[in-house]
N, CA, C and O of each residue as an XYZ file, in Angstrom:
324
protein
N      14.334    -18.863     -0.721
C      15.057    -19.464      0.165
C      15.250    -18.495      0.906
O      15.231    -17.430      0.289
N      15.521    -18.368      2.525
C      16.219    -17.206      2.982
C      18.152    -17.646      2.699
O      18.679    -18.759      2.682
N      18.536    -16.808      2.588
C      20.506    -17.052      2.448
C      21.121    -16.690      3.848
O      20.585    -15.975      4.695
N      22.185    -17.232      3.929
C      22.656    -16.574      4.701
C      24.252    -16.831      4.667
O      24.731    -17.441      3.711
N      25.039    -16.377      5.678
C      26.396    -16.309      5.524
C      27.432    -16.355      6.900
O      27.241    -15.401      7.653
N      28.309    -17.146      7.261
C      29.053    -16.988      8.386
C      30.634    -16.720      8.387
O      31.473    -17.489      7.919
N      30.852    -15.643      8.921
C      32.048    -15.241      9.727
C      32.587    -16.083     10.960
O      31.955    -16.280     11.998
N      34.207    -16.671     10.591
C      34.198    -17.701     11.668
C      35.639    -17.089     11.994
O      36.483    -16.983     11.105
N      35.950    -16.573     13.703
C      37.079    -15.565     13.681
C      38.224    -16.732     13.774
O      38.124    -17.423     14.787
N      39.376    -17.091     12.819
C      39.901    -18.221     12.459
C      40.836    -18.248     13.939
O      41.278    -19.384     14.112
N      41.260    -17.244     15.088
C      42.069    -17.031     15.518
C      42.152    -17.713     16.986
O      43.019    -18.191     17.717
N      40.548    -17.450     17.003
C      39.589    -18.372     18.187
C      38.908    -19.561     17.803
O      38.163    -20.005     18.677
N      38.946    -20.038     17.005
C      38.552    -21.523     16.718
C      39.091    -22.094     17.005
O      40.100    -21.877     16.334
N      39.418    -23.342     18.028
C      39.934    -24.622     18.235
C      39.356    -26.084     17.611
O      39.556    -27.232     18.009
N      38.568    -25.585     16.486
C      38.437    -26.784     15.886
C      37.723    -27.992     16.476
O      38.088    -29.120     16.145
N      36.714    -27.809     17.343
C      36.173    -28.577     17.914
C      35.389    -29.190     17.078
O      35.115    -30.213     17.705
N      34.708    -29.268     15.831
C      34.344    -29.452     15.185
C      32.498    -29.637     15.407
O      31.826    -30.418     14.733
N      32.013    -28.846     16.350
C      30.575    -28.976     16.835
C      29.369    -28.285     15.756
O      28.155    -28.471     15.676
N      30.262    -27.462     15.032
C      29.642    -26.511     14.377
C      29.394    -27.183     12.904
O      28.580    -26.824     12.054
N      30.157    -28.062     12.859
C      30.085    -29.352     11.623
C      29.024    -30.076     11.655
O      28.258    -30.408     10.750
N      29.029    -30.359     13.059
C      27.969    -31.562     13.202
C      26.476    -30.852     13.210
O      25.481    -31.470     12.831
N      26.421    -29.276     13.757
C      25.158    -28.704     13.982
C      24.733    -28.167     12.264
O      23.620    -27.686     12.055
N      25.447    -28.274     11.473
C      25.138    -27.656     10.404
C      24.208    -28.605      9.615
O      24.461    -29.799      9.453
N      23.083    -27.961      9.124
C      22.179    -29.187      8.422
C      22.387    -29.161      6.717
O      21.997    -30.047      5.956
N      23.083    -27.949      6.340
C      23.559    -27.885      4.984
C      25.063    -28.265      4.452
O      25.646    -28.062      3.387
N      25.426    -28.910      5.678
C      26.889    -29.280      5.451
C      28.102    -27.865      4.544
O      28.939    -27.858      3.642
N      27.591    -27.047      5.330
C      28.317    -25.911      4.587
C      29.982    -25.699      5.456
O      30.982    -25.177      4.963
N      29.875    -26.140      6.499
C      31.271    -26.239      7.424
C      32.512    -27.271      7.606
O      32.209    -28.281      8.242
N      33.510    -27.213      7.274
C      34.877    -28.137      7.198
C      36.065    -27.512      7.922
O      36.253    -26.344      8.265
N      36.572    -28.249      8.016
C      37.976    -28.187      9.503
C      39.060    -27.786      7.767
O      39.245    -28.472      6.762
N      39.574    -26.269      8.189
C      40.230    -26.184      7.224
C      42.008    -27.204      7.182
O      42.443    -28.069      7.943
N      42.535    -26.632      6.077
C      43.634    -27.450      6.138
C      44.976    -26.883      6.907
O      46.003    -27.515      7.155
N      44.689    -25.585      7.196
C      45.537    -24.502      7.609
C      45.375    -24.530      8.951
O      44.277    -24.880      9.384
N      46.374    -24.187      9.816
C      46.235    -23.613     11.100
C      46.509    -22.216     11.414
O      47.239    -21.448     10.785
N      45.664    -21.928     12.727
C      45.377    -20.831     13.319
C      46.913    -20.439     13.918
O      47.853    -21.146     13.557
N      47.121    -19.470     14.704
C      48.588    -18.925     15.321
C      48.457    -19.898     16.420
O      49.616    -20.014     16.821
N      47.586    -20.790     17.255
C      47.341    -21.488     18.442
C      47.699    -22.631     17.877
O      47.945    -23.496     18.717
N      47.859    -23.061     16.470
C      48.058    -24.821     16.284
C      47.095    -25.440     16.286
O      47.192    -26.572     16.761
N      45.628    -24.953     15.720
C      44.649    -25.261     15.987
C      44.290    -25.319     14.202
O      44.805    -24.452     13.495
N      43.318    -26.472     13.516
C      43.089    -26.167     12.496
C      41.541    -25.547     12.360
O      40.703    -26.389     12.683
N      41.117    -24.582     12.054
C      40.002    -23.980     12.508
C      38.748    -24.294     11.374
O      38.982    -25.155     10.526
N      37.815    -23.805     11.363
C      36.592    -24.183     10.664
C      36.287    -22.864      9.976
O      36.180    -21.733     10.451
N      36.130    -23.498      8.200
C      35.547    -22.375      7.356
C      34.424    -22.943      6.700
O      34.072    -24.120      6.618
N      33.901    -21.855      6.225
C      32.494    -22.027      5.096
C      33.351    -22.825      3.964
O      34.562    -22.719      3.771
N      32.167    -23.881      3.068
C      32.938    -24.146      1.962
C      31.997    -24.617      0.817
O      32.440    -24.890     -0.299
N      30.680    -24.700      1.140
C      29.610    -24.493      0.210
C      28.962    -22.964      0.441
O      29.039    -22.552      1.599
N      28.475    -22.285     -0.318
C      27.509    -21.428     -0.588
C      26.574    -21.974      0.042
O      27.354    -22.603      0.758
N      25.401    -22.351      0.481
C      24.307    -23.408      0.871
C      23.958    -22.570      2.006
O      22.806    -22.791      2.380
N      24.432    -21.882      2.527
C      24.301    -21.091      4.616
C      22.690    -20.713      3.963
O      22.213    -20.262      2.921
N      22.232    -21.202      5.273
C      20.699    -20.564      5.010
C      20.515    -19.575      6.344
O      19.501    -19.062      6.818
N      21.635    -19.530      6.671
C      21.174    -18.535      8.079
C      20.663    -19.140      9.700
O      20.567    -18.497     10.745
N      20.470    -20.167      9.522
C      20.059    -20.961     10.659
C      20.772    -20.902     11.955
O      20.222    -21.709     12.704
N      21.666    -20.356     12.498
C      22.270    -20.467     13.496
C      22.767    -21.310     14.266
O      23.140    -21.068     15.414
N      22.810    -22.199     13.802
C      22.707    -23.755     14.484
C      24.331    -23.992     14.912
O      24.647    -24.731     15.844
N      25.341    -23.223     14.055
C      26.225    -23.175     14.285
C      27.084    -22.551     15.375
O      27.922    -22.949     16.185
N      26.513    -21.407     15.044
C      26.745    -20.416     16.410
C      26.277    -20.450     17.719
O      26.698    -19.893     18.732
N      25.192    -21.312     17.501
C      24.576    -21.356     19.029
C      25.489    -22.774     19.757
O      25.692    -22.685     20.968
N      25.844    -23.624     19.268
C      27.040    -24.400     19.899
C      28.539    -24.094     19.887
O      29.335    -24.809     20.495
N      28.762    -23.446     19.464
C      30.205    -22.953     18.951
C      30.725    -22.550     20.705
O      30.107    -21.644     21.264
N      31.672    -23.153     21.346
C      32.025    -22.769     23.025
C      32.789    -21.761     22.740
O      32.836    -21.180     23.825
N      33.592    -20.994     21.814
C      34.636    -20.292     21.729
C      33.978    -18.751     21.316
O      34.689    -17.753     21.203
N      32.392    -18.749     21.101
C      31.827    -17.786     19.674
C      32.458    -16.924     18.681
O      32.513    -15.718     18.442
N      33.006    -18.233     18.099
C      34.064    -17.434     17.034
C      33.232    -17.249     15.640
O      33.652    -16.836     14.559
N      31.943    -17.679     15.997
C      31.092    -17.678     14.804
C      30.145    -16.561     14.571
O      29.295    -16.572     15.462
N      29.990    -15.753     13.856
C      28.936    -14.922     13.595
C      28.336    -15.180     12.122
O      29.019    -15.259     11.101
N      26.499    -15.333     12.221
C      26.041    -15.660     11.476
C      25.328    -14.010     10.460
O      25.209    -12.983     11.128
N      25.015    -13.975      9.249
C      24.301    -12.864      9.036
C      23.415    -13.553      7.997
O      23.596    -14.592      7.363
N      22.209    -12.507      8.004
C      21.120    -13.299      7.292
C      20.768    -12.251      6.179
O      21.017    -11.051      6.302
N      20.242    -12.741      5.219
C      19.728    -11.811      4.450
C      18.003    -11.445      4.779
O      17.154    -12.208      5.239
N      17.914    -10.566      4.523
C      16.319     -9.818      4.987
C      15.499    -10.481      4.111
O      15.671    -10.616      2.899
N      14.260    -11.038      5.040
C      12.953    -11.785      3.843
C      12.386    -10.720      2.231
O      12.088     -9.579      1.876
N      12.467    -11.436      1.979
C      11.759    -10.455      0.318
C      10.543    -10.026      1.375
O      10.068    -10.685      2.301
N      10.185     -8.583      0.871
C       8.985     -8.061      1.234
C       7.660     -9.018      0.055
O       7.808     -9.444     -1.090
N       6.648     -9.048      0.833
C       5.418     -9.816      0.251
C       4.911     -9.172     -0.614
O       4.731     -8.023     -0.211
N       4.460     -9.370     -1.983
C       3.771     -8.288     -2.681
C       2.654     -7.960     -2.521
O       1.834     -8.856     -2.722
N       2.169     -6.757     -2.154
C       0.784     -6.207     -1.939
C      -0.103     -6.248     -3.215
O       0.226     -5.872     -4.340
N      -1.361     -6.809     -2.800
C      -2.076     -7.318     -4.345
C      -3.386     -6.333     -4.256
O      -4.106     -6.311     -3.258
N      -3.608     -5.523     -5.417
C      -4.440     -3.891     -5.318
C      -5.725     -4.779     -5.958
O      -5.427     -5.542     -6.877
N      -6.977     -4.734     -5.578
C      -7.919     -4.942     -5.745
C      -8.575     -3.703     -6.807
O      -8.686     -2.545     -6.406
N      -8.994     -4.131     -8.235
C      -9.157     -3.238     -9.086
C     -11.164     -3.637     -8.669
O     -11.742     -4.642     -8.254
N     -11.683     -2.065     -9.118
C     -13.467     -2.140     -8.932
C     -13.394     -2.370    -10.227
O     -14.422     -2.551    -10.881
């Protein structure tokens, strides 16, 4: 399984919750804390992110950056003669 993680810029997040709805893994939730502008921001709550980037695509503030781990290299089978 491909793993990923997200970094959310808490200072520009307005807590619209679009990313929470878009996340198929349920990895995001609203924080109980507020940013400097008075909005509750989104945070990563579960470490089950697959790096699908749905959250970043729907974020109107572009507050989310998604990082994915590289796919594991395929094993090459050597035929013996």
